[in-house]
N, C-alpha and C positions, 0 to 999 in steps of 0.2 A: 512674364509667365508666373502663374500661380505655383507656389512650392508644394511638393508632396505633403509636407507637414500640415499646410493649410487645408489641403484636401482631406487629410485624415481627421483633423480637428473638426472640419465641417461635417464629416460623417458622424462623429461622436455627438455633436450638437443635434443633428437630425435624429439620431437614435434615441436620445433622451426625450426629444419632443414626441416621437412616436410612442414611446413607452407610456406617456401620460394619456394618449388617446386610445390605446388598445384596451379591450376588455380583458378581465382576468382569464388566464389560460386554464385548460382542463387537464385531465390526468395523462399519464405516460402510457406507452403501448401495452405490454403484455398483461399486467395485472389490471390496468385500467379498463381494457376491453372486457375482462371477465366480470368486474364488479361495477363498472360505470361510475367510479369515484372521480372527484376532481384531483388533479395532480397534487395540489397544495395540501390535500388530506394526508399524504405520506411524506412529502418532500418539503424541507425548508427551502431548498433550491436544488433542482435536479443536478446531480444524482444523490445529494446528501439527504439523509433521512431526518425527519423530525421525530418527536416522541411517539406519535401515533404510528408512523412508519416503522419505527423500531419494534413497537408492540406487534404490528402485523407480521414482521419478519420473525419475531420470537415465537409467534403462534404457528409457525410453519407456513407462512404465506396464506393465512386464513383469517377471515373476519369472525369466525366462530358462529356462522349462521348456516342456513340450509343451502346456500350457494357455494359452499366450499368444495363439496364433492363434484368431480368432473362430470358425473352422469347428468347433472342439471345444466351443463353448459350447452350452448348452441353448437350443433355439429360442425359448423364452419369455424369455430374458435380454434386458433392455432397459437399456443403459448410460446411464441418465439419473437425475439427482438434482435435486430442487427444494429450495430453501432460502429461508426468510423468518423475520423476527423481529418478532412483536408485543411491545410493551413499554409501560411507563409511564415518563415522564421529566419532569424539572424542569430548565429552562434559565434562567440568570440572567446578566445583563450589568450591570456596575456604573455605567457612565457612558454614557447615551444622550441626545442632544440632543432635547428635546421642546418644543413650543410652549407659551407661557404666555398667559393671557387678555389680557395687555397688549400682546401682539404680539412679545415677545422670545422667547428660548429659555433653558432651564436644562438642566443635566445631572442625570439621575436614574437610579436603578437600575430595571431592568425585569425582571420574572420571570414565567414562565409554566409551567404544568404540565398534564399530561393524558395520555390514552392515545393510542397511535400505532402505526404499523408501519413497518418498513423496506422497502427494495426487494426484488424477487424475483430470485433467481439460478436459472437453469436450466442445470445443468452436465451435459455429456455428454463422455465421454472414454474412451480405450481404444485398441484396435488395429484397423486395417482389414485387416491381414494381419500375419503375423509380421514384426517390425521395421519396420512402418509404423504409427505411432501418430498420434493426433489429440486435440485439445481444442477443444470448441465451447461457448461460454458466452454465450447471449443473456441480458441483464440489464436490469431495469427499475429506475427510481427509485421513490420511494414513491407517485408520482402515476400510475404505469403507463406512462411513456414509456420505450420499449425502445431499447437500443443493443447493439452487439456488443462485449462485454467481451474475449472471446478467440475466435479463429478461426484455427487453425493445424494444419499437418500436419508430421510429423517423420519423417525417414528415419533409422532407428536402426542402429547397428553396421555402417556401410558398410565394405566390404572385410573383414567379419568382425572388426572392431576396435571396442572401446568408445571409441576416440579420435576416431572420425569419425561425428558425428551432425549432421544438418542440419535446422533448423526454419525453416518459411516461413509467413508470415502475420502475425497480430496476437497478441502474446504478452507475458507478464510478463518483464521483464529478469531476468537471472540473479542475483537477489538471494538470498543465503543466508538473510538475515533478511527474510522475505517479508511485505509488507504485506497481500497477498491472503490469507495464512493467519494473519493476526494474531488475537490473542485479545481485543482491545478493540474496543468498538462505539459508545461514546457520541459525542455531537456534538463534544466538545472533546478526545476521547481516541482516536477510532477511526483516525486517520491518524498516520503518522510525519512530524513537521514538517520534518525535514531532507530528506525525500524529495520535498517539494513547495515548499520555501522559495523565495520571490521577494522581493527587497528592495523597500522602499517606493518607488513610482514607477517601478520597473523594467518594461520592456516585453517581457521574455523569458519566455514560458510553456513553452518547449520543453525545459528541463533538468530536468523533474520525473521522477526515476527511479522513483517509485512508480506512475506511469501505465503501462499496457500500450502497447506500441509496435508499429508496422508495419515489418516488415523481414525480414532473413535472419540466422539465428544458427548459427554452428558451435560445438559443445560437445564436449569430450572429457574422459574420466575414466579412471582406472585401473580394473582389474577389480574391486577391492574398494571403489572410489569414495573412497578416501582422498585422492587428488589430483584436482582438478577445474580446468578452464580453459575459458573461453569467449570468443568475440568475436562481436559483432553489428553489422551494417550496417543503419541505420534511416533511414526518411524523417523529416525534421524537421517533423512535424505534430502531435506530442504524441498520437499514436494516432488522430487524426481522419482519416476517409476522404476520398476525392475530391481529394486534394492541394489543400486549400483555401488554403494559405499560399504557400510558396515554389515557384517553378517548377523549381528545381534545387538543393535544399538537403538535405544528408545529415548524419547524426550516427553515432557509433560508441560501443559500450559494451563494456568489457572487464572480466573478472572472473577471479580465480584464488584457490584456497584449498587448504589442506592440513589433513587431520584426523590425529589421533594419539590413541592409547589412554592413558587415565590410570587404568588398573586398574579397581577396583570403582566408581570415581567416574563413569565414563562415557567418551564419546568427544568430545574437544574439537576445535575447528576454528578456524583463523585464516586470514585472507585479505585481499584488497584489491579495489577496483573503481575504475573510471574511466570517465567519460562525456565525450567531446569532440565538439564539433559546431559547426555554423554555422546561422544562421537569417536570414531577410530583414528589412530595415528600410525598404525602398522598395517601394511598390505603385503600379502603374498605376491610374488612376481613370477613371471614366466618369460625367460629370455630378457630379464630386466624390465619387463613391462608389467605394471600392476594388474592383478586379476580382479575383475569386478566382483563385488559382493564378498570379498575376502577380508575386509577390514576387521582388525582386532586391536587390542591395546587401547581400549576406550579411556578417554579422559573427559573430565566434566566441564560444564560451563553453566552460567545462569544470567538471566536478565530479570529485572523487576522495576516497577515504577507506579506512578500515580497518574490518574486520568480524571479530568474534570470538564464538565460542560456548564457554562454559566451564561444565563440569558438576562438581558436588560432591554426588553422590548425588541426593537428591530436590530439591536446590537447584541452579538454573542461572541463568546470566547471559548475555544477549545484548548485545553492545557494538558500536555503529556510530558512526563519526566521518565528518565530511565537511568538505572545504574547497571553497568555491565561488568562481568568478570569472566575471563577465560583461563583455563589451565596454562601453566607456563610452557607446556609442550606445544599448545596451539600458538602461544606467543612467539615461540622460537621458530615457527614456520611449518610445523608438522600438522597433518590433517588431510584436507580434501585433495583429491586429484581429479583431473578431467578424464572421465571414462572414455570419451570419444578419441582423444589424442594419446591417452596413456601417459600424460605428463604428470610426474610425481617428483617435485623438487626435493623433498625430504621424506625419508621413510624411517620410522622408529623401529629399526631392526634390533634383534638381540645384541646387547653390548653397547647400544647407542647411549651417549651421555649428553646432557644438556650443556650449552655454553656456560662458562663460569659466571655465576651471579644471576642466572636467568630467573625471572619472576613472573608471576601471573599478571598480565595486563588488565588494568581496570580503567573505567571511564564513567563520566556522568554527562547526561544530555537532557535537553528539554526543548519544547517548542510551544509557542503561543500562536494560534491561528485565529484571526479576527474576521468576523463577517458582519457586514451591514446589509441587511435584507430590506431594500427599499420596498419591494413587493416580491411575490414568488417568481416574477419574471426578471428581476434585476438585482444582482448581488455584487457587492464590492468585497474583495478578499485581500488580506495581508497576513503573511506568516513570517515569523522570526524564529530561527532555530539555531541552536548552539550545541556542539559536542566538544567536551574537553577531556583529554587524557589526564588521568590522575596518577597513573603508574605505567611506565613503559616496560616492555618485557626484558629488554637487554640493557645493561649498564652502558652509559655513554651515549645513548640515544637522546636527541633533543627532547626536552620534557613535553613540548607542544606538538611534536610531529604527528600529523594525522588529525589534529583538531579541526573542527569545521565551524564556519559561520555561513548561514544560508538565509537569504531574504527574498521574499516573493510578493509581488503585487499583481492583482488582477481584477478585471471586471467582466462579468458574464451576463449577457442580456439574452433572454429567451422569449422571442416574440411568438413562438409557436410551441404549445405544450398541450396537445390534444390526446384523446384516447387512441389515436392512430399513429401519432408521430411526435417527436420532440426535436427542437432545433434551437441551437444556442450560438450566438456570436461571441467567441471567447477571445479575450485579449489579456496578455500576461507578460510580465518582465520578471526575471529571476537572476540572482547573483549569488555566487558561491565562492568561498575562500577555503583552500586546503593548506594547512600550515606545513611548510617544509617540503611540499610536493613538486616544486619547480625543479628543472634539471640542475640548477645551481644551488639547490638547497633552500631557496627562499620560498615565500608563499606563492601558491598558484591560484589565480583567480580566473573565473569564467563567468559569462553571462549569456542569457538567452532572451530574445524578444520574439513573441509570436502573436499572430492573429489568424483565427481560423473559424470554420463552421463545424461545430460538434453536433451531430444529428443521429437520431435513431428512429426506427420504424418497425 
């Protein structure tokens, strides 16, 4: 009997053979239908943008020609794309506390595998009029529960200058290395850890720069988009509506970058980002249950880092670093609560004192994501990411508790990329280690293996 591994290896060989015989693919759905561009014009590999694609986005989804205004579009044009990913996956965690027949617990590895599907994204974007652009993304999780991932309007090229663009609503922060356009999808590899890192026991959920936020953004760029700079004023709600947390808490996000040509190798870019803000640690209560929107006692936090895109022909590297700092109040566990359940573990009520020796938690992190783009239809992906605690909030805490190592390997083959639909066979393996997170205080490791069809239309 032929083993399943041989079947899988045979499919890979067939895939690489077919890649060499297929013609280059065309553009992706919504914007491709409008402008008739090839997909490779905007994407290094779907959905990751290249330099031209970033410029198109910075111009408000416009090519700056007569076809930008919707009045010139065919009446049948509908600027909507649907995206979902059915897949097979295997998940494994090495130390999980399970009950024993004698009444105690032991740590054992738990693994599961099967067929599944991800959430659904409904993407609509474009122009309402020349220099008035929008993005609307209702999104559901895998169980069909919808939320609003993005909902914003942007006034482009105010005063006829690319240096004055205003965006209002819910939007992705101006990250050059975008998690929303990432190429990895697995349970342990689909997110950038430093974009969402929270130290063990920390109560601050509001510094996650990978989450879309509610606010107002000014963005400016040079005519050729080589120089970019942006500043955003945000409600400190981590993108949640209805002001569920603080009654008067704001954050700010700043980013700037400069691109430069490196000849035939491509267009490199270097830049920095910083997020500074404050969030509540004290909530009024009613019957012991926190009252939504009543948060006061704001404490500060900040994140800052470097970003770089470096091209060497078909090989490129994305490099992101981060230094993070939270107030000692967050480090001690004060901060966010769950508005739905009313769960508030710690409340900074009058007279509350911090534990003896409490300090502000700090950490440093970085990742390097490597891409080898054989052609716009075939890309190999590898990411190595590390987060290291440099100071724990409470004395006596193990110095490395919560530190992370994350490694991701993937290959993505896109046999179909037309102006009507996109289709990718996505294969990925990811491994993550969380220091000190196992039930017995040792390191907890998990891994994911997945293979699926990522498609949009």
